[in-house]
N, C-alpha and C positions, 0 to 999 in steps of 0.2 A: 737653740737653733740659730743658724746664721741668717744674715740679712741679705736680701737680694739688693744689689746695687746696680746702678746704671752709669755708664760713663757720660761725662758731660759732652762728649763729641758724637754720641749716638743720636740719630734722627728719631724723633717721637714716633711711636707706632700708633696708628689710627685705632681707636677703641672699636671692638667688634660690632657694636651697635651701629656705628657710623657706616660700616662697609655694606650693611643690609638696607640702609635707609633709601627709599625710593622717592622720586619726585612726585608732586601732586599731578592729577590727570591734566589740569589745565596748563601746568608749567611744561609737562611732557609734550602735550599737543603743540604748544607754541615753538618749543625747541624742534621738534620733528618737522613742522610746517617750515621753519626757516633753513634747516639743514638739508632736507630731501630735494629741493630744487637745485641746490648746489652739487649735490651727488649726481642727479640726473643730467644736469648740464655737462659736467665732465664726461659721463657716460655718452651722451648724444654726440659730443664733439669728437670724442675718441672713435666711435662708431663710424662718423663721417669720414675721418682719416682712413680707416680700414676699407670702407666701401669705395673710397676714391682709388685707393691702391688696387683693389680688385678690378675696378673699371679700367684704369689706365694700364696696368700690367697684365690682366688676364681677360680684358675684354667683356667682363661681366657687368651688365647694366645696373645702375643703382636704383634703389626704391623710388627716388625722387623722379628719375627718368621713366620708370614703370608707370608710376602714378600720372606723370604728364601724358604719356601715350594713351593710357586707359581714359583720362579726362577727355582728350582730344576726340575720342571715338563716341563720346557720349554728349557732344554739343553739336548744333546744327552749323551750317557753313556760314551764316551770317554772324553768329556769335564768334566763330573762329576768325573771320576776317576783321571783326570788331577788336578782338584781341590783338592781332597783328598790327592794327593802326594804333591801338592804345600804347603799345610798348615800342613802337618803331622809334629809332633804328635798331633796337636790341630786342626783335620780337621773339626770339628764341631764348636767348640767354637770360633776359631779365625775368620771364615768368619762371624759369627754372631756378634762378636765384631766389625768387620769393618762395618757391615751393621748398627749396633747402632750408630757408629761414623758418618756414612753417613747421618742417619736419623736426628742426632743432627745438623749436617752441614746444611742440607736442611731446617731444621726448623729455623735455625739462618738466612739463606739467604732469607727466606720468610718475615722476618721483613721488608726488604727493599720494597717489594711488598705491604705489609700492609701499610707502611708509605705513599707510593705513592698514594694508593687508599683512604685511610683515610685522607690524606692531611690536617694537622692542621696548621692553620696560626700562625706563631710565632712572639712574644712570646705567649704562649698559655694562656688562661683564666681559671685558676683554675685546680683542680686535677681530676675533674669528667669528663670521656670521653663523647663526644657528640654523638648525634644520628648517624652521619654519621660514627664514629668510631665503635660504637656498630653494625651498619649494616655490616660494612666491616668484623668485627669479626664473626658475624653470618654467613656471606657467606663463610668465610674460614672454619669454622666448618662444615657447611652443605656440602661444596664441597668435603673436605677431607673425611669426613664419607661416602658420597655417593660413592666417588671413591674407597674407601677401600671395601665397600661392593660389588660393581660391579667387581672390579678386583680380590678379594680374595673370591668370592662367594663359590667356592668349598673348600677352605681352612678353611672357617668359622666355619664348622661342628666339628672342633677338639676341644677337651677340656680335662682337667686332670681328672675330676670327674665322667665321664661316663654318661653324659646326652645323650638323644637321639638326633638324627642328627637335627631334627626340633628345639628343644630347645637349642641345642648347637649353632646353627646359630643365634638364637635370642639373646642369651646371649653374644656371641662374637660381634655381630653388636652393641649391647648395650655398651659393653666395648670400642669399637672404638669411639662411640659417646662421652663417658666419656673422653677418652684419648684426643680427639681433641678439646672437650669443654674446658678441663683444659687449653690446649695449647692456644686456641683462647681468652678466657677470661684473662688469665694471660698476654698474649702479648698486649691486649688492655689496661688494667690497668698499666702495667709496662711502656709501651711507654708513656702514658700520664704523669706517675710519673716522668720520665726522662727528659721530655721536659722543657726548660726554661719557667718561668711564668712571666706574666705581673704584675706589682705591684698592689696589691689590695688596694682599698680605705680604710683608717682607719687603715692599718697594716704597721707597721714599717719595713723599708727595712732590718733590722738586723733580725727581726722575720721571715720575708719571706725567707730571706737567709738560716736561720737555717731549716726551713720546706723543703726548696728545697734540702738542703744537706741530711736531714733525709730520704727523699723519695728516693733519689739516693743510699743512704747507704742501705735502705731496699730493693731495687732491687738487689743490689750487694750481699747482705746477702742471698736473696733468691736464687741467682745463685750458691753461695758457698755452701750453705745448700743442695740444690738439687744436686749439684755435689758429695758432700759427701754421700748424700743419694743414688745416682745412683752406686757409688762405693760399698756401702754396700749391695745394691740389687744385684749387679753383683756377689759379694763374696757369697751371700746366694744362688743365682742361681747355681753357680759352685758347691757349696756344695751338691747340689741335682742332680748334672750331673751324667747321666747313663754311669759311667766309665767302667762298665763291658762289654760294647760294644765289640764284637769280642773274648769273652772268649772261649778258645777251651777245648775239653775233653781230659784229661790227660790219660796216660797209668799208670797201676800199675804192677810193676814187668815185664815191657815189654810185657804187655798183655792187651787187651781190655776186659772190663767187659761186660758180655752180656746185662746188664741193667745199664744205667748211672744214678748216683744219681742226685737229683734235683740241688743240688749246683755245680755239675760238668757238667751238660748238657750245651752244647754249647749255647751262647746267642749272637744274632745280633739284633741291633735295629736302626731304622732310626732316633731316637729322641735325643735330648740333655736331656730333661726331659721326662721320661716315665709316661704314665697315672697311677693313683692311684684311679680307679673306686670305687664309693661308691654304694653297692648293693641296698641301699634304693632308688637311683635315676637311677640306670642302668637298661636298658630293652633291650631284644632281640627282634628286629622287623623282621618279616617275610612278605615280601611284593612283589609287582610286580606281575608277571604272575603266581600267585597261586589262587586256587579257593576261598579261604578265607584268606584274610590278617589279621594279628593279632600280638599282642605283649605279651611277656612272661616275667614275673618277674624272678629273680633268684631262688626263691623258687618254682614257677611254672615249670621252666625248669628242675629242679631236681626231680620233680614227674614224669616225663616222663620215659618210660622203657629205662634202660641205659645198656651198655655193656663196657667191659674192653678189651684192645687190646694193644699189644706191636707194636709200630710204630717207625721206624727210620726216623729222619729228618736230611737232609743234606743242608747246604747253597749253593747257586750257586757260592759263592765265594770260596768254598773249593777246593784248589788245589790238584793235584795228590799227594797222600801221606799225606795230611794234616789232621787235626783233627776237622773241623767245621762240625762234624757229630756226632749224639748221638742217643740213644734209651732209650725210656721210656715206662712204661705201663700207658696209658691213659684211663680214664673212662669218658663216656659221652654218648650222645644220637646220633644215626646215622642220615644222611640226610634223608633217606627213612622215619624213624620214624617222624622226624620233619615235613616233608611235608605231611605226613599222618594226623597230627595233624591239618593241615591247609587245608585239602581237596585235597591235591595233586597239581601237576603242570598242567598248561594249555598246550594244544597241540603246541602252537606257542612259547613256552620257549625255547630259543636257548643258552642262556648264564646265568651263575649264578655269581653274583657279591657279594663279602664279604667286608663290610665296618666296619672299627674300630673306636673307639673314639678318636684315635689320628689323624684321617684323612687318614689314609692308606686305599687303595682300591686294591683288586685283583679281576680279572675277567677271567674266563675260560669257555670253551664249557660245556654246561650243561650235555650232555649225557656222556661225558668223565668223569666228576666229579661224576656223579651218579654211573657209572660202577666201580669207584674206591672205593666206599663205604665210604666216609669220616666220620670222627667223630667229634662232638662238644663236646669238653672235658671241665670238670670243676674240675677233679682230675688228679694228676700226681703222679705215683708211690704210690699210696695209701693215698696221702695228698692233701689238698686243693691246687689248682693250684696257684703256686707262682706268685707274682705280676710281676716279670720280665719276666715270661712265658705267661703272658696274662690274669691273673685274671680279671674278673670271668670267662671268656669263650674265648676259641680259637678253631679254626677249624684246623683239621689235614687232609690233602689230600694226601693219598698214591701215590707214584709214581711221585710226584712233588717236585721241591725244595722248600726250607723252606720259601722263601718269598711268596709262593703261599698258605701258611697255616698261615693267619693273626692271630695276638694276639689281646686281648681286643676287641673281636668282639661286634658289637652292631646291625648290620643289614645284613640280608641275603636277596638278591633281585634277583628274576628271571626276565629276559628281553629277548627281541628279537634283541638286539643289543650289541655290545661290549662296555664295560664301562672301559675307560682308567685310569689307576693309575699312580704312580710315575715311577715304574720300566717299565711298558709298554711304558709310554711316552718317557722314555730315550732310548728305544730300547733294553732292556734285553730280553734274550730268555725265554719263558714261556711254553715250551713243556715238554714231558716226560724227567725226569732226565736221565743222561748217566749211563751206567754200570760202576762201579768203584771198584777196589781192592786195598788193602794196605798190605805191610809187616810191622809187628810191631816188629818183633824179628827174628834173632838176629840183634843187633845194635852195635857190637863190634867184636873184634877179637875172633876166635874159634880155638880149638885144632884139629890138623890133626889126623885122624883115631878115633875120639870121636863122638859118636852121638850127634847132636844138633837138637833141634826142631825149624823149621821154622814155623811161625804162623802170622796170621793177620784176616783182615775182607774182605768181598765182599758184594756188595750191588747194586741191580738194581730196587729198588722201589717195587712195587706190582707185577713185573713180576717175582721176585724171582731169586735164583741162582741155575743153574743145575750142574755146575762143575767149579772148580778152578784148575789152573795148575800153576806149578813152574818151573823156569828155573834157573840153576846155571851157564850158560855160555852165559849170555846176549841174550837170546832168541833163540838160535840155536836149542836146544833140550827142551822138556817139560816133566814133570812128574805131574801126577794127585794127588792132595792133598785131604786129607780126611775132609769132611764137618761135623760139629757138628749140632746137631738137632736145627732148628730154632724155635724161640718163636712164631712167626706168619708169615703169607705170606708177611706181610708189613715191616718186620724187617731185619736187616743185617744178614749175615751168618759168623760165626767164622769158620776158617779153620786151619788145622795144616798139616805139612809134615815132616817126619824124614829124615835127611840128615847126611850122615858121610863122610866128605871131605877126600879124599885119598891123595891128593897132596898139598904141600906148595904152597902159592901164593895168588893172589888177584882174587876173584871171584865177579862177577856181578849177583846178584839175581834179577829175575824179576818175577811178577806175573800177571796173566790174568785171567778173569772170564767169564763164559758163562751163560746168563740169562736163565730164564725158557721158553723162546721161542726158544732156540737154537741159539740165536745170540751171537757171541763171541765179547767181548770187543775190541774196536778198538785200534790200536797201534798209530794212528795218534795223534801227540802232539798237544794240542790246550790250550791256556790260558783260565783263567776263565772268562775274559771279552770279549764279553758280553754273550757268549752262554754256560758257563760252561767248566770246564776243562776236557780234555780227554787224553789218553795216558797210558802206562804202568808205574806203579811204580817200580823203581829200587833202589837196596841197594848195596853198595860196601862192601864185607866182606873180611877181611885178615884172611888167614889160617896160623897158626904159629905151 
């Protein structure tokens, strides 16, 4: 019989017994516990990149933003204000950043659960995940998507491009499925790639070692690349940040202009990224307890009979003497005209809810809103409604604070029950705005014996202003000011009073207003949170 010979250049073949030898349970657990977080970190970072692309390119909100909006609806107003103060001056971006880090951390920790459920006997055989691993990944994807849809159902309707609520929910739910699918599939593949492998028949140990090294380097490269991609996405996100939030209306020569220009009109937004609706997909839905539900395009809306009216808006966060208040001439269709287009309201309609494309909701008693004669505006001061002020449509409700006049409107709904939104959920006041008045001038030293004009504004919503009084002795005596003609019953009133100080010294000027019903502004000092500020505005003036 011949002898079997082996070339001196041939690689030694691993004995068959070695290819079947498994690690001890303790060793397998230690290796799995060390490698699983690495795989899940890569999966988490890669999914963050994907969800960032979906947000910035397709307008689909990220799970982090959905969670933030969900959380804000489940805390009270004092907790909310406390968080704003805690993270100031990055009151929106810092909590989102922490939530993002928390999501990455949870995604990384879930790798341990995946490894336990998928349980691969080590060393593993090959780089292709088995059925059990794919099944566990599928369960992860399904569970996270389903949980997200159930938990964030109300938040799913927000989007940047102005889709109707039904389509926005579908698109956002699809986005969640994509986000979590990327995470689940990447976790499954990356974990299998990191695991130590059994020697393969006919493959030299050196070759197998290089393959193992390359697969691990690939997972590491994915993590590093996704981390850099995440930083880039965050930077891009911050570049689009609505930094103009809280913009106040300035004075010019110590006076308030009767009409505020569009670029100086005060702005407040709940968003880090404001919507940029596309009129080709945007629609206004009129639904609920109306005789004939319907949907209007932007062009159809503008064909309805329109009117123009000066309306003053005031933020509920406007402190005594502050400038979160502005007046513009708005053009649009009235609520009565809009309802007539749809056959009118049903008798059992008790509330009217306004829904915006950014997920914002405001709800008020229907009869009170109808009496205020609200306007659905698409023009502002003769120009197309600016994006930051609610393009393509916003509602303006005279007599209510600004947060009850939502921007980026997409649905008007008549109901027989109250529909809660973020402000109502937190416990903010949503009644008639308080009468307020402000001294704009003088704001510095004045000369004894020389006439000086004291002037400012007064506002009581659609109740109007009947009288404004000024005091120079901290409210001990009062003199009636002169009111300038108002632009409309829904606009602020500008007032002036001539004062000639006779003595040197320090004077405390005070102003108060009486609304159109005859009720005088309260002197009781109240902070803006949560019911809106009240009290007299006082200015200290030095007579020299």
